[in-house]
C-alpha positions in Angstrom: 0.0 0.0 0.0 1.4 3.4 -1.0 2.2 5.7 1.9 -0.4 8.4 2.3 0.5 12.1 1.8 1.1 14.5 4.7 -1.7 17.0 5.3 -1.3 20.4 3.4 0.3 23.3 5.1 2.7 26.2 4.9 6.0 25.5 3.1 9.3 25.9 4.8 9.9 25.7 8.5 8.3 27.9 11.1 11.1 27.9 13.6 12.4 31.4 12.7 8.8 32.7 13.3 8.0 30.4 16.3 7.7 33.3 18.7 5.2 35.1 16.4 3.2 31.9 16.2 3.3 31.4 20.0 2.2 35.0 20.6 -0.8 34.8 18.3 -1.6 31.1 17.4 -5.2 32.0 16.7 -4.3 34.4 13.9 -1.7 32.1 12.4 -4.0 29.0 12.5 -6.9 31.0 11.1 -4.7 32.1 8.1 -3.5 28.5 7.5 -7.1 27.2 7.8 -8.4 29.6 5.1 -5.7 28.4 2.7 -5.2 24.7 3.5 -8.5 23.5 4.9 -9.6 21.5 8.0 -6.4 19.5 8.6 -3.1 21.3 8.5 0.6 20.3 8.9 2.8 23.2 10.3 6.5 22.3 9.9 8.5 23.7 12.8 11.9 22.2 12.1 13.1 19.0 10.3 11.4 16.0 11.9 9.0 18.1 14.1 5.6 19.5 13.0 2.3 20.6 14.5 -0.8 18.9 13.1 -4.0 21.0 13.5 -7.4 19.3 13.2 -10.5 21.4 12.9 -13.4 19.4 11.6 -15.8 17.7 14.1 -15.1 14.4 12.6 -11.5 14.7 13.5 -12.4 15.4 17.1 -14.8 12.4 17.1 -12.1 10.1 15.7 -9.3 11.2 18.0 -11.4 11.5 21.2 -13.8 8.6 20.7 -13.7 6.3 17.7 -9.9 6.0 17.8 -9.5 7.4 21.3 -7.4 4.5 22.5 -4.8 5.4 19.8 -4.3 9.0 21.0 -2.7 10.1 24.2 -1.7 13.5 25.6 1.7 14.6 24.2 4.9 14.3 26.3 5.5 18.0 26.3 2.1 18.7 27.9 2.2 15.7 30.3 5.7 16.4 31.6 5.1 20.2 32.0 1.7 19.8 33.8 3.1 16.8 35.8 5.5 19.2 37.5 2.5 20.6 39.4 -0.1 17.9 39.1 2.0 14.7 39.4 0.1 11.7 38.1 -3.3 13.4 38.4 -6.3 12.7 36.1 -5.1 15.1 33.5 -1.6 13.7 33.1 -2.7 10.1 33.4 -3.6 7.5 30.7 -4.4 3.8 30.4 -5.4 1.6 33.3 -4.2 4.1 35.9 -6.4 6.8 34.4 -9.4 4.5 34.4 -8.9 3.7 38.1 -8.5 7.3 39.1 -11.6 8.2 37.0 -13.7 5.5 38.8 -12.5 6.7 42.2 -13.3 10.4 41.5 -16.5 10.1 39.6 -18.8 10.0 42.7 -17.4 13.3 43.9 -18.9 15.0 40.8 -22.4 13.4 40.7 -25.5 15.3 41.7 -25.5 14.3 45.4 -22.0 15.7 45.8 -22.9 18.9 43.9 -25.8 19.4 46.3 -23.3 19.3 49.2 -21.1 21.9 47.5 -23.8 24.2 46.2 -24.0 26.4 49.3 -20.3 26.9 49.2 -20.6 28.3 45.7 -23.5 30.5 46.7 -21.7 31.9 49.7 -18.6 32.8 47.6 -20.8 34.7 45.1 -22.6 36.5 48.0 -19.3 37.6 49.4 -18.4 39.2 46.1 -21.8 40.9 45.8 -21.5 42.3 49.3 -18.0 43.7 48.4 -19.4 45.4 45.3 -22.4 46.8 47.2 -20.0 48.7 49.4 -18.0 50.4 46.7 -18.9 53.6 44.8 -21.1 52.9 41.7 -18.9 55.2 39.5 -15.7 53.2 40.4 -14.8 51.0 37.4 -13.7 47.4 38.2 -11.9 44.8 36.1 -14.5 42.1 36.1 -12.1 39.6 34.5 -9.7 40.0 37.5 -12.8 39.7 39.9 -13.8 36.5 38.2 -10.3 35.0 38.7 -10.5 35.8 42.5 -14.1 34.4 42.6 -13.2 31.3 40.7 -10.2 30.6 42.9 -12.3 31.2 46.0 -15.0 28.8 44.8 -12.7 26.0 43.8 -10.4 26.2 46.9 -13.4 26.3 49.3 -15.1 23.4 47.4 -11.9 21.4 47.4 -10.6 21.7 50.9 -12.5 24.4 52.8 -9.9 27.2 52.5 -10.1 30.5 50.7 -6.8 31.1 48.9 -8.1 33.8 46.6 -6.8 36.9 48.4 -3.7 38.4 46.9 -1.8 38.3 50.2 -2.6 34.6 50.7 0.7 32.6 50.7 -0.8 29.4 49.3 -2.7 31.3 46.6 0.4 33.2 45.6 2.3 29.9 45.4 -0.4 28.3 43.2 -0.5 31.2 40.7 3.4 31.2 40.6 3.5 27.5 39.9 0.8 27.6 37.3 2.5 30.4 35.4 5.7 28.4 35.4 3.9 25.3 34.0 2.2 27.4 31.3 5.5 29.0 30.2 7.1 25.5 29.8 4.3 24.3 27.7 4.5 27.3 25.3 8.4 27.0 25.1 9.6 23.5 24.3 13.2 24.5 24.7 12.9 25.4 28.5 15.9 24.5 30.6 15.6 21.4 32.8 14.1 21.8 36.2 17.4 20.7 38.0 19.2 23.8 36.6 19.3 26.4 39.4 17.9 29.3 37.3 15.9 32.0 39.2 12.7 30.8 37.4 13.3 27.2 38.4 14.1 28.1 42.0 10.9 30.2 42.3 8.8 27.3 41.0 10.4 24.8 43.4 9.8 27.1 46.4 6.1 27.6 45.3 5.6 23.9 44.8 7.1 23.1 48.2 4.6 25.5 49.9 1.7 23.8 48.0 2.9 20.3 48.9 3.4 21.1 52.6 0.0 22.8 52.9 -2.0 20.1 51.2 -0.1 17.3 52.9 -0.9 18.8 56.3 -4.6 19.2 55.3 -4.8 15.6 54.3 -3.0 14.5 57.5 -5.4 16.4 59.7 -8.4 15.0 57.8 -7.1 11.4 58.1 -6.9 12.0 61.8 -10.5 13.1 61.9 -9.8 16.7 63.0 -12.7 18.1 61.0 -16.1 17.0 59.6 -16.1 19.3 56.6 -18.1 18.3 53.5 -16.0 19.1 50.5 -14.3 17.4 47.6 -11.3 16.4 49.7 -13.6 14.6 52.1 -15.2 12.8 49.2 -11.8 11.8 47.8 -10.7 10.5 51.2 -13.8 8.3 51.4 -13.6 7.1 47.7 -13.1 3.4 47.0 -12.7 1.7 43.7 -15.9 -0.1 42.8 -13.9 -3.0 41.4 -11.1 -3.4 43.9 -12.4 -1.7 47.1 -9.1 0.2 47.3 -9.0 3.9 48.2 -6.6 6.7 47.2 -3.2 7.2 48.7 -2.1 10.6 50.1 0.0 11.2 47.0 -2.9 10.4 44.7 -5.2 12.7 46.5 -2.6 15.5 46.5 -2.0 15.1 42.8 -5.8 15.2 42.1 -6.2 18.3 44.3 -3.7 20.2 42.2 -5.3 18.9 39.0 -8.8 20.1 40.2 -7.4 23.4 41.4 -5.9 24.0 37.9 -8.9 22.7 36.0 -11.5 24.7 38.0 -9.6 27.9 38.4 -8.7 29.9 35.3 -11.0 28.1 32.9 -14.2 29.1 34.8 -12.8 32.6 35.4 -12.0 33.1 31.7 -15.4 31.9 30.5 -17.2 34.2 33.0 -15.0 37.2 32.0 -16.0 36.9 28.3 -19.6 36.2 29.2 -19.8 39.5 31.2 -18.1 41.3 28.3 -20.8 40.0 26.0 -23.7 40.8 28.4 -22.4 44.3 29.1 -22.1 45.1 25.4 -25.5 43.8 24.3 -28.4 45.4 26.2 -31.0 43.0 24.7 -29.1 40.0 26.0 -28.6 41.6 29.4 -32.4 42.5 29.6 -33.5 39.0 28.6 -31.2 37.4 31.1 -32.2 39.7 33.9 -35.9 39.0 33.2 -35.4 35.3 33.4 -33.4 35.3 36.6 -35.8 37.8 38.3 -38.9 35.8 37.4 -37.4 32.4 38.3 -35.5 33.4 41.5 -37.4 36.4 42.8 -34.3 38.0 44.3 -33.0 34.8 46.0 -29.9 32.7 45.3 -30.8 29.8 43.0 -31.2 26.3 44.3 -29.5 23.5 42.3 -32.9 22.6 40.8 -33.6 26.2 39.8 -30.2 26.4 38.0 -31.5 23.6 35.6 -34.5 25.8 34.8 -32.6 28.9 33.8 -32.8 28.0 30.1 -31.9 31.4 28.6 -29.0 31.9 31.1 -27.6 28.5 30.1 -27.9 29.3 26.4 -26.0 32.6 26.9 -23.2 30.8 28.7 -23.1 28.0 26.1 -22.8 30.5 23.3 -20.1 32.5 25.2 -18.2 29.2 25.6 -18.6 28.6 21.8 -17.0 31.9 20.9 -14.5 32.0 23.8 -13.7 28.5 25.0 -11.2 28.3 27.8 -8.4 27.1 25.5 -7.4 26.9 21.9 -7.9 23.1 21.8 -6.9 19.7 23.1 -3.5 18.3 22.4 -3.1 14.7 21.4 -0.4 12.4 20.1 -0.9 9.1 18.2 0.8 6.1 19.7 1.3 4.6 16.2 1.1 5.9 12.7 -2.5 6.9 11.8 -4.5 8.5 9.0 -7.2 11.1 9.0 -9.1 12.2 5.9 -6.7 10.3 3.7 -3.6 12.0 5.2 -0.7 10.4 7.1 -0.3 11.4 10.8 2.9 10.0 12.2 3.4 8.3 15.5 4.3 10.7 18.3 3.4 13.8 16.4 2.0 16.9 18.2 -1.6 17.1 17.2 -4.1 19.8 18.3 -7.8 19.4 18.1 -8.5 23.1 17.5 -11.9 23.4 19.2 -11.7 27.2 19.1 -12.1 26.9 15.3 -14.3 23.7 15.3 -16.9 25.7 17.2 -16.8 28.5 14.6 -16.8 26.1 11.6 -19.2 27.6 8.9 -20.4 24.1 7.9 -22.1 23.8 11.3 -22.6 27.4 12.5 -24.3 30.2 10.5 -22.6 33.5 10.9 -20.1 31.8 13.2 -18.5 35.0 14.6 -21.9 36.4 15.7 -23.2 35.9 19.2 -26.6 34.1 19.2 -27.9 32.1 22.2 -30.7 30.6 20.1 -28.1 28.3 18.5 -28.6 26.2 21.7 -32.4 25.8 21.4 -33.3 22.1 21.3 -34.0 21.9 17.5 -30.6 23.3 16.2 -28.7 21.3 18.8 -30.4 18.1 17.6 -29.4 18.8 14.0 -25.7 19.6 14.6 -22.8 17.2 14.6 -22.4 16.3 18.3 -18.6 17.1 18.1 -19.2 20.5 16.7 -19.5 21.9 20.3 -17.0 20.4 22.8 -15.8 23.1 25.2 -15.4 20.5 27.9 -13.9 17.9 25.6 -15.7 14.7 24.6 -15.4 10.9 24.7 -14.1 9.0 27.7 -11.8 12.0 28.7 -14.6 14.6 28.9 -13.9 17.0 31.7 -14.9 15.3 35.0 -15.7 18.7 36.5 -18.1 19.8 33.8 -21.1 19.8 36.1 -19.3 21.6 38.9 -18.0 24.3 36.5 -21.5 24.8 35.1 -22.9 25.1 38.6 -20.3 27.7 39.5 -20.8 29.8 36.3 -24.6 29.7 36.3 -24.8 30.6 40.0 -22.5 33.6 39.5 -24.3 34.8 36.4 -27.8 34.5 37.9 -26.9 36.0 41.3 -24.9 38.9 40.0 -27.4 39.7 37.2 -30.2 40.0 39.7 -28.2 42.5 41.8 -26.3 44.6 39.3 -26.7 46.1 35.8 -23.2 45.9 34.2 -22.0 48.3 31.6 -18.7 48.4 29.8 -16.4 51.3 30.5 -16.0 53.3 27.2 -12.8 53.3 25.1 -11.7 49.7 25.7 -10.1 47.4 23.1 -10.4 43.7 23.6 -8.0 41.0 22.5 -7.3 37.4 23.5 -4.2 36.4 25.4 -3.7 32.9 24.0 -1.2 31.7 26.5 -2.8 28.4 27.5 -6.2 29.8 28.4 -7.8 32.4 26.1 -8.3 35.1 28.7 -8.9 38.8 27.9 -5.5 40.3 27.4 -6.4 43.7 28.9 -9.1 42.7 31.3 -12.7 43.8 31.1 -13.4 47.2 32.7 -17.0 47.7 33.7 -19.2 49.9 35.9 -21.9 48.5 38.2 -25.3 49.9 38.9 -27.2 48.3 41.8 -30.7 47.1 41.0 -33.5 47.9 43.4 
């Protein structure tokens, strides 16, 4: 059988322009997509290329149909593993399956009911803070969502609030996460054992995190608290097949994994959603009308969150236009083929969901915001892999339900209490370093509703 051709792509090697590509991969991939189509090979240097897949059928094959042939690339696993160890994100194979079974009960409805009040209280704290500041004082709502998200996830995980800027553990977490992101975006980073200032700073931050979480786990093992949070659920977890629970090291790795997964991703999604709401009065009015009628000034119950149909559609459409990340990295464990093109073993592949969810074959006017795309009829007609902000297949984000609960609780409670308007004269751009956050924040002014 003749060897299949490589996918089309730009000629020459991109290494001389790699920094330009890393600074704005969205612009570069968009240009390549328009010229070369839904599967693109981007040569970086001899023997190393990026493979970008955009069509939903690529996502379906790589995440589901051929999911056992694709793993997370070494570059991503090794970099994230510096913080997360062998947590769910960096794991694969039988070990991943065991961890997934152990953790699944902590994200089912009964567990979410236990965590719901923690989320509500975090949002109420933010609302109270905003009520006590002058109405004409602008705030960066993107930065506020980062603090809120870290508060929600840290309280939900182990009952501590590490969101404040002066919090030592929170500072260590942000420092360690920034270090990991920088290594993912720069494959030529120096090894961790070299005593560079950057490496030393990371090791110090990681030590603070390890010591703190180890002590929390120890005290919980000794029964020094009866808190109900995700840590308590992980400590009680037992494998349904073996009856074995999780070791302290496994729990620590999963805590760092969940901190990362539930922190900036939710914050980024909320920041862009507020930007859209604040810039489109009709959307804001419709959302406010729904939450006012459904909730009557009260925080939502978990059951009521499922009834906020319009609010959910607004958030879904915001996630479509501004997903938390560019896409999902994968690497084939053996030579493969997609759409008649050769994809070599070990290559760096990116399922570019940012573009998948703007693909004109599946989305009319794909760059326009329209929550009605998520009414039942159009959803039923679309390729089910055309919208995958939380991933898909066996590796779909385990915290999806928790993230939605956090986001919808924040949107419904804040929209009831405040009218949000953009501060004039802003320009908006995406910072594509790992998460697709607003590069310059989102400056808004708040008006309290009666």
